[in-house]
C-alpha positions as YAML, in Angstrom:
chain: A
units: angstrom
residues:
- id: 1
  name: MET
  ca: [7.91, -11.12, -9.20]
- id: 2
  name: LEU
  ca: [7.83, -7.38, -10.01]
- id: 3
  name: SER
  ca: [10.50, -5.40, -11.82]
- id: 4
  name: VAL
  ca: [10.20, -1.64, -12.40]
- id: 5
  name: GLU
  ca: [12.82, -0.49, -14.89]
- id: 6
  name: SER
  ca: [13.79, 3.17, -15.45]
- id: 7
  name: LEU
  ca: [10.18, 4.31, -14.98]
- id: 8
  name: SER
  ca: [9.30, 7.97, -15.45]
- id: 9
  name: CYS
  ca: [5.87, 9.62, -15.12]
- id: 10
  name: ARG
  ca: [4.67, 13.17, -15.55]
- id: 11
  name: TYR
  ca: [1.51, 15.22, -15.23]
- id: 12
  name: GLY
  ca: [1.55, 17.66, -18.10]
- id: 13
  name: GLY
  ca: [4.94, 19.33, -17.90]
- id: 14
  name: VAL
  ca: [5.58, 18.29, -14.31]
- id: 15
  name: VAL
  ca: [7.83, 15.25, -13.88]
- id: 16
  name: ALA
  ca: [6.53, 13.14, -10.96]
- id: 17
  name: LEU
  ca: [8.89, 10.14, -11.24]
- id: 18
  name: ARG
  ca: [12.42, 10.09, -12.66]
- id: 19
  name: GLN
  ca: [14.02, 6.83, -13.79]
- id: 20
  name: ILE
  ca: [12.66, 4.68, -10.96]
- id: 21
  name: SER
  ca: [13.99, 1.11, -10.79]
- id: 22
  name: LEU
  ca: [13.09, -1.46, -8.12]
- id: 23
  name: THR
  ca: [12.26, -5.12, -7.72]
- id: 24
  name: ILE
  ca: [10.01, -7.15, -5.44]
- id: 25
  name: ALA
  ca: [10.52, -10.88, -4.99]
- id: 26
  name: ALA
  ca: [7.73, -13.38, -4.43]
- id: 27
  name: GLY
  ca: [6.76, -13.40, -0.75]
- id: 28
  name: GLU
  ca: [8.64, -10.19, 0.03]
- id: 29
  name: PHE
  ca: [7.44, -7.22, 2.11]
- id: 30
  name: VAL
  ca: [8.78, -3.97, 0.65]
- id: 31
  name: ALA
  ca: [8.20, -0.51, 2.13]
- id: 32
  name: LEU
  ca: [8.27, 2.73, 0.16]
- id: 33
  name: ILE
  ca: [8.71, 5.78, 2.37]
- id: 34
  name: GLY
  ca: [8.98, 9.48, 1.65]
- id: 35
  name: ALA
  ca: [7.44, 12.85, 2.33]
- id: 36
  name: ASN
  ca: [4.15, 14.04, 0.89]
- id: 37
  name: GLY
  ca: [4.60, 14.78, -2.81]
- id: 38
  name: ALA
  ca: [7.67, 12.56, -3.24]
- id: 39
  name: GLY
  ca: [5.95, 10.44, -5.93]
- id: 40
  name: LYS
  ca: [4.95, 7.39, -3.88]
- id: 41
  name: THR
  ca: [1.31, 7.36, -4.97]
- id: 42
  name: THR
  ca: [2.27, 8.00, -8.59]
- id: 43
  name: LEU
  ca: [4.50, 4.93, -8.54]
- id: 44
  name: LEU
  ca: [1.66, 2.71, -7.31]
- id: 45
  name: ARG
  ca: [-0.67, 4.24, -9.89]
- id: 46
  name: ALA
  ca: [1.87, 3.53, -12.63]
- id: 47
  name: ILE
  ca: [2.23, -0.10, -11.58]
- id: 48
  name: SER
  ca: [-1.55, -0.61, -11.43]
- id: 49
  name: GLY
  ca: [-2.20, 1.09, -14.79]
- id: 50
  name: LEU
  ca: [-3.89, 4.27, -13.54]
- id: 51
  name: THR
  ca: [-1.04, 6.58, -14.60]
- id: 52
  name: PRO
  ca: [0.73, 5.29, -17.73]
- id: 53
  name: PRO
  ca: [4.48, 6.07, -17.74]
- id: 54
  name: TYR
  ca: [6.05, 8.05, -20.56]
- id: 55
  name: GLU
  ca: [9.17, 5.88, -20.40]
- id: 56
  name: GLY
  ca: [10.35, 2.74, -18.69]
- id: 57
  name: ARG
  ca: [8.95, -0.74, -18.13]
- id: 58
  name: VAL
  ca: [6.95, -2.65, -15.53]
- id: 59
  name: ILE
  ca: [7.42, -6.43, -15.65]
- id: 60
  name: PHE
  ca: [5.20, -8.72, -13.57]
- id: 61
  name: ASN
  ca: [5.90, -12.45, -13.52]
- id: 62
  name: GLY
  ca: [7.87, -12.09, -16.73]
- id: 63
  name: GLN
  ca: [5.20, -10.13, -18.63]
- id: 64
  name: PRO
  ca: [5.32, -6.40, -19.48]
- id: 65
  name: ILE
  ca: [2.28, -4.60, -18.04]
- id: 66
  name: GLU
  ca: [3.11, -0.90, -18.40]
- id: 67
  name: ARG
  ca: [0.60, -0.59, -21.27]
- id: 68
  name: ALA
  ca: [-1.97, -3.04, -19.91]
- id: 69
  name: SER
  ca: [-5.40, -1.93, -18.69]
- id: 70
  name: CYS
  ca: [-6.20, -1.75, -14.99]
- id: 71
  name: ALA
  ca: [-8.50, -4.77, -15.31]
- id: 72
  name: GLN
  ca: [-5.77, -6.81, -17.01]
- id: 73
  name: ILE
  ca: [-3.32, -5.90, -14.26]
- id: 74
  name: VAL
  ca: [-5.77, -6.96, -11.54]
- id: 75
  name: ARG
  ca: [-6.35, -10.26, -13.32]
- id: 76
  name: ALA
  ca: [-2.58, -10.76, -13.59]
- id: 77
  name: GLY
  ca: [-2.39, -10.69, -9.79]
- id: 78
  name: ILE
  ca: [-1.83, -7.10, -8.57]
- id: 79
  name: ALA
  ca: [-4.31, -5.43, -6.22]
- id: 80
  name: HIS
  ca: [-4.09, -1.75, -5.28]
- id: 81
  name: CYS
  ca: [-5.59, -0.49, -2.02]
- id: 82
  name: PRO
  ca: [-5.57, 3.27, -2.69]
- id: 83
  name: GLU
  ca: [-4.81, 6.25, -0.52]
- id: 84
  name: GLU
  ca: [-7.83, 7.51, 1.46]
- id: 85
  name: ARG
  ca: [-9.55, 4.16, 0.78]
- id: 86
  name: LYS
  ca: [-11.77, 5.34, -2.14]
- id: 87
  name: ILE
  ca: [-14.90, 3.78, -0.68]
- id: 88
  name: TRP
  ca: [-18.28, 4.35, -2.34]
- id: 89
  name: PRO
  ca: [-20.48, 5.71, 0.46]
- id: 90
  name: HIS
  ca: [-23.87, 4.52, -0.83]
- id: 91
  name: ILE
  ca: [-23.24, 0.80, -1.35]
- id: 92
  name: THR
  ca: [-22.92, -1.89, 1.31]
- id: 93
  name: VAL
  ca: [-19.86, -3.61, 2.71]
- id: 94
  name: GLN
  ca: [-20.79, -6.89, 1.03]
- id: 95
  name: GLU
  ca: [-21.29, -5.15, -2.33]
- id: 96
  name: HIS
  ca: [-17.80, -3.68, -2.04]
- id: 97
  name: LEU
  ca: [-16.33, -7.12, -1.50]
- id: 98
  name: ARG
  ca: [-18.16, -8.52, -4.50]
- id: 99
  name: LEU
  ca: [-16.85, -5.63, -6.63]
- id: 100
  name: GLY
  ca: [-13.33, -6.65, -5.59]
- id: 101
  name: ALA
  ca: [-13.94, -10.00, -7.30]
- id: 102
  name: PHE
  ca: [-15.24, -8.44, -10.54]
- id: 103
  name: GLY
  ca: [-12.84, -10.42, -12.74]
- id: 104
  name: ARG
  ca: [-13.60, -13.81, -11.26]
- id: 105
  name: LYS
  ca: [-16.09, -16.42, -12.44]
- id: 106
  name: ASP
  ca: [-15.62, -18.96, -9.62]
- id: 107
  name: THR
  ca: [-18.77, -18.07, -7.70]
- id: 108
  name: LYS
  ca: [-18.34, -20.61, -4.92]
- id: 109
  name: GLU
  ca: [-14.72, -19.59, -4.32]
- id: 110
  name: VAL
  ca: [-15.76, -15.91, -4.26]
- id: 111
  name: ALA
  ca: [-18.24, -16.75, -1.49]
- id: 112
  name: ARG
  ca: [-15.49, -18.56, 0.43]
- id: 113
  name: ASP
  ca: [-13.19, -15.57, 0.06]
- id: 114
  name: ILE
  ca: [-15.87, -13.23, 1.38]
- id: 115
  name: ASP
  ca: [-16.08, -15.48, 4.43]
- id: 116
  name: ARG
  ca: [-12.28, -15.32, 4.71]
- id: 117
  name: VAL
  ca: [-12.39, -11.50, 4.72]
- id: 118
  name: TYR
  ca: [-15.05, -11.64, 7.44]
- id: 119
  name: ALA
  ca: [-12.82, -13.97, 9.45]
- id: 120
  name: ILE
  ca: [-9.91, -11.52, 9.13]
- id: 121
  name: PHE
  ca: [-12.11, -8.53, 9.95]
- id: 122
  name: PRO
  ca: [-14.91, -9.46, 12.39]
- id: 123
  name: LYS
  ca: [-16.05, -5.82, 12.42]
- id: 124
  name: VAL
  ca: [-16.63, -6.01, 8.68]
- id: 125
  name: LEU
  ca: [-18.85, -9.05, 9.22]
- id: 126
  name: GLU
  ca: [-20.90, -7.08, 11.76]
- id: 127
  name: ARG
  ca: [-21.30, -4.22, 9.26]
- id: 128
  name: ARG
  ca: [-21.80, -6.32, 6.10]
- id: 129
  name: LYS
  ca: [-25.28, -4.93, 5.33]
- id: 130
  name: GLN
  ca: [-24.45, -1.30, 6.14]
- id: 131
  name: VAL
  ca: [-23.65, 1.27, 3.48]
- id: 132
  name: CYS
  ca: [-20.01, 2.21, 3.76]
- id: 133
  name: GLY
  ca: [-20.63, 5.91, 4.29]
- id: 134
  name: THR
  ca: [-21.85, 5.06, 7.80]
- id: 135
  name: LEU
  ca: [-18.61, 3.29, 8.81]
- id: 136
  name: SER
  ca: [-15.73, 4.70, 10.83]
- id: 137
  name: GLY
  ca: [-12.41, 5.43, 9.10]
- id: 138
  name: GLY
  ca: [-10.88, 2.27, 10.51]
- id: 139
  name: GLU
  ca: [-13.81, 0.14, 9.36]
- id: 140
  name: GLN
  ca: [-13.62, 1.68, 5.89]
- id: 141
  name: GLN
  ca: [-9.92, 0.81, 5.72]
- id: 142
  name: MET
  ca: [-10.74, -2.78, 6.62]
- id: 143
  name: VAL
  ca: [-13.31, -2.88, 3.81]
- id: 144
  name: ALA
  ca: [-10.77, -1.42, 1.37]
- id: 145
  name: ILE
  ca: [-8.18, -4.08, 2.25]
- id: 146
  name: GLY
  ca: [-10.83, -6.79, 2.09]
- id: 147
  name: ARG
  ca: [-11.97, -5.55, -1.32]
- id: 148
  name: ALA
  ca: [-8.37, -5.77, -2.59]
- id: 149
  name: LEU
  ca: [-7.98, -9.31, -1.24]
- id: 150
  name: MET
  ca: [-11.06, -10.47, -3.15]
- id: 151
  name: SER
  ca: [-9.06, -10.57, -6.40]
- id: 152
  name: ARG
  ca: [-6.68, -13.10, -4.78]
- id: 153
  name: PRO
  ca: [-3.60, -10.97, -5.49]
- id: 154
  name: LYS
  ca: [-0.06, -12.21, -5.65]
- id: 155
  name: LEU
  ca: [1.07, -8.65, -4.89]
- id: 156
  name: LEU
  ca: [-0.94, -6.34, -2.62]
- id: 157
  name: MET
  ca: [-0.06, -2.64, -2.87]
- id: 158
  name: LEU
  ca: [-1.18, -0.46, 0.04]
- id: 159
  name: ASP
  ca: [-1.06, 3.34, -0.16]
- id: 160
  name: GLU
  ca: [-0.80, 4.79, 3.35]
- id: 161
  name: PRO
  ca: [-3.23, 2.31, 4.93]
- id: 162
  name: ASN
  ca: [-2.81, 3.96, 8.35]
- id: 163
  name: LEU
  ca: [-3.57, 7.51, 7.26]
- id: 164
  name: GLY
  ca: [-5.92, 9.30, 9.66]
- id: 165
  name: LEU
  ca: [-6.51, 6.28, 11.91]
- id: 166
  name: ALA
  ca: [-6.37, 6.19, 15.70]
- id: 167
  name: PRO
  ca: [-3.25, 4.49, 17.15]
- id: 168
  name: LEU
  ca: [-5.18, 1.42, 18.34]
- id: 169
  name: VAL
  ca: [-6.70, 0.94, 14.87]
- id: 170
  name: VAL
  ca: [-3.27, 1.43, 13.29]
- id: 171
  name: GLU
  ca: [-1.97, -1.51, 15.33]
- id: 172
  name: GLN
  ca: [-4.90, -3.66, 14.16]
- id: 173
  name: VAL
  ca: [-4.33, -2.75, 10.50]
- id: 174
  name: ILE
  ca: [-0.59, -3.46, 10.71]
- id: 175
  name: ASP
  ca: [-1.29, -6.83, 12.36]
- id: 176
  name: VAL
  ca: [-3.64, -7.76, 9.51]
- id: 177
  name: ILE
  ca: [-1.12, -6.70, 6.84]
- id: 178
  name: ARG
  ca: [1.56, -8.82, 8.51]
- id: 179
  name: ALA
  ca: [-0.83, -11.80, 8.62]
- id: 180
  name: ILE
  ca: [-1.61, -11.38, 4.90]
- id: 181
  name: HIS
  ca: [2.13, -11.36, 4.23]
- id: 182
  name: ARG
  ca: [2.69, -14.49, 6.32]
- id: 183
  name: ASP
  ca: [0.04, -16.24, 4.22]
- id: 184
  name: GLY
  ca: [2.28, -15.75, 1.17]
- id: 185
  name: THR
  ca: [1.11, -12.51, -0.44]
- id: 186
  name: SER
  ca: [3.85, -10.09, -1.47]
- id: 187
  name: ILE
  ca: [3.38, -6.58, -0.02]
- id: 188
  name: LEU
  ca: [4.36, -3.14, -1.32]
- id: 189
  name: MET
  ca: [3.37, -0.59, 1.31]
- id: 190
  name: VAL
  ca: [3.65, 3.17, 0.95]
- id: 191
  name: GLU
  ca: [4.05, 5.11, 4.18]
- id: 192
  name: GLN
  ca: [5.14, 8.58, 5.27]
- id: 193
  name: SER
  ca: [5.92, 7.14, 8.70]
- id: 194
  name: ALA
  ca: [9.10, 5.09, 8.65]
- id: 195
  name: ALA
  ca: [8.33, 4.01, 12.21]
- id: 196
  name: LEU
  ca: [5.23, 2.20, 10.97]
- id: 197
  name: ALA
  ca: [6.71, 0.67, 7.82]
- id: 198
  name: LEU
  ca: [10.36, -0.26, 8.38]
- id: 199
  name: PRO
  ca: [10.02, -2.60, 11.40]
- id: 200
  name: HIS
  ca: [7.79, -4.94, 9.38]
- id: 201
  name: ALA
  ca: [9.44, -4.81, 5.94]
- id: 202
  name: ASP
  ca: [12.21, -6.94, 4.43]
- id: 203
  name: ARG
  ca: [13.54, -4.15, 2.22]
- id: 204
  name: ALA
  ca: [12.71, -0.49, 1.74]
- id: 205
  name: PHE
  ca: [13.12, 2.40, -0.67]
- id: 206
  name: VAL
  ca: [13.21, 6.08, 0.22]
- id: 207
  name: LEU
  ca: [11.64, 8.29, -2.44]
- id: 208
  name: GLU
  ca: [12.53, 12.00, -2.63]
- id: 209
  name: ASN
  ca: [11.40, 14.40, -5.36]
- id: 210
  name: GLY
  ca: [10.46, 11.58, -7.71]
- id: 211
  name: SER
  ca: [13.76, 9.69, -7.39]
- id: 212
  name: ILE
  ca: [15.03, 6.88, -5.18]
- id: 213
  name: ALA
  ca: [17.34, 8.47, -2.62]
- id: 214
  name: LYS
  ca: [18.12, 5.36, -0.57]
- id: 215
  name: GLN
  ca: [17.40, 1.65, -0.65]
- id: 216
  name: GLY
  ca: [18.38, -1.43, 1.27]
- id: 217
  name: ARG
  ca: [17.36, -3.76, 4.06]
- id: 218
  name: ALA
  ca: [14.65, -2.18, 6.19]
- id: 219
  name: ARG
  ca: [16.55, -2.91, 9.41]
- id: 220
  name: ASP
  ca: [19.58, -1.03, 8.04]
- id: 221
  name: LEU
  ca: [17.52, 1.98, 6.97]
- id: 222
  name: LEU
  ca: [16.05, 2.13, 10.48]
- id: 223
  name: GLN
  ca: [19.57, 2.91, 11.69]
- id: 224
  name: ASP
  ca: [20.50, 5.25, 8.85]
- id: 225
  name: PRO
  ca: [21.19, 8.77, 10.25]
- id: 226
  name: ASP
  ca: [19.51, 10.53, 7.30]
- id: 227
  name: VAL
  ca: [16.39, 8.39, 7.57]
- id: 228
  name: LYS
  ca: [16.27, 8.90, 11.34]
- id: 229
  name: ARG
  ca: [16.55, 12.65, 10.95]
- id: 230
  name: ALA
  ca: [14.02, 13.02, 8.13]
- id: 231
  name: TYR
  ca: [11.43, 10.33, 8.86]
- id: 232
  name: LEU
  ca: [11.81, 9.14, 12.44]
- id: 233
  name: GLY
  ca: [12.46, 12.43, 14.23]
- id: 234
  name: GLU
  ca: [15.34, 12.67, 16.68]
- id: 235
  name: GLU
  ca: [15.81, 12.89, 20.40]
- id: 236
  name: LYS
  ca: [17.17, 16.20, 21.65]
- id: 237
  name: GLN
  ca: [17.63, 17.33, 25.22]
- id: 238
  name: GLY
  ca: [15.52, 14.49, 26.60]
- id: 239
  name: ARG
  ca: [12.44, 15.08, 24.44]
- id: 240
  name: LEU
  ca: [11.15, 13.63, 21.20]
- id: 241
  name: ILE
  ca: [10.97, 15.82, 18.12]
- id: 242
  name: GLN
  ca: [8.26, 14.51, 15.83]
- id: 243
  name: ASP
  ca: [8.79, 14.48, 12.08]
- id: 244
  name: PRO
  ca: [6.93, 17.61, 10.89]
- id: 245
  name: LEU
  ca: [5.95, 15.87, 7.65]
- id: 246
  name: ALA
  ca: [4.26, 12.96, 9.39]
- id: 247
  name: LYS
  ca: [0.46, 12.89, 9.52]
- id: 248
  name: ASP
  ca: [0.09, 10.26, 12.23]
- id: 249
  name: PRO
  ca: [0.92, 10.36, 15.94]
- id: 250
  name: LEU
  ca: [3.17, 7.29, 15.80]
- id: 251
  name: ALA
  ca: [5.83, 8.80, 13.51]
- id: 252
  name: THR
  ca: [8.39, 9.28, 16.29]
- id: 253
  name: THR
  ca: [11.49, 7.51, 17.49]
- id: 254
  name: ARG
  ca: [9.46, 5.57, 20.04]
...
């Protein structure tokens, strides 16, 4: 479905991505893990058209999209749920969902999809008339995922969807992402916490300093000593040492 070929991005003179190559098959769940500043967000931005690469290609369903506009990429079937949600605080939940369907003309189907989002997120239904600045962080994340689903994506890209959320809310968000995947949507999820991403993914890539350091089946990377040491913490003298780079309380070996 998606092929990234020798992709490089930079901000001014700073190289953020170096010769990145990866693929995602239809129906696959792929995790992208790495420390803060490794280039994970830049890669998603490059795929979705927000940060044009200076070299390399992005092919989606056989068509090159590395020079396409963001709107064209959304219409092609890629939705990007950004880091820190990027919610507009002064418009309502329902208005956010309608904005997610900006490229669609099938009004009746849009209404059905709004109902589908409400079925997935009952809390969002309860808050549908509230402005989003009054919602909790977890509720805002639900709105952000719902907004992305409104374009009916073939590939849903999620940038740290669990960032800053309470553990109970994290579990709810992960359950929803897994359900979306089971319904047939391909997933590319960025996470600093390998403990949150790898158990649910088919394959995974480890990004370090703008390059892919490791890749393979997620279950194999869970057992990789380097991944354990850097992203899962390690058990020493009967106590858990948490990954110092992790932002969430679940980024431990248990």
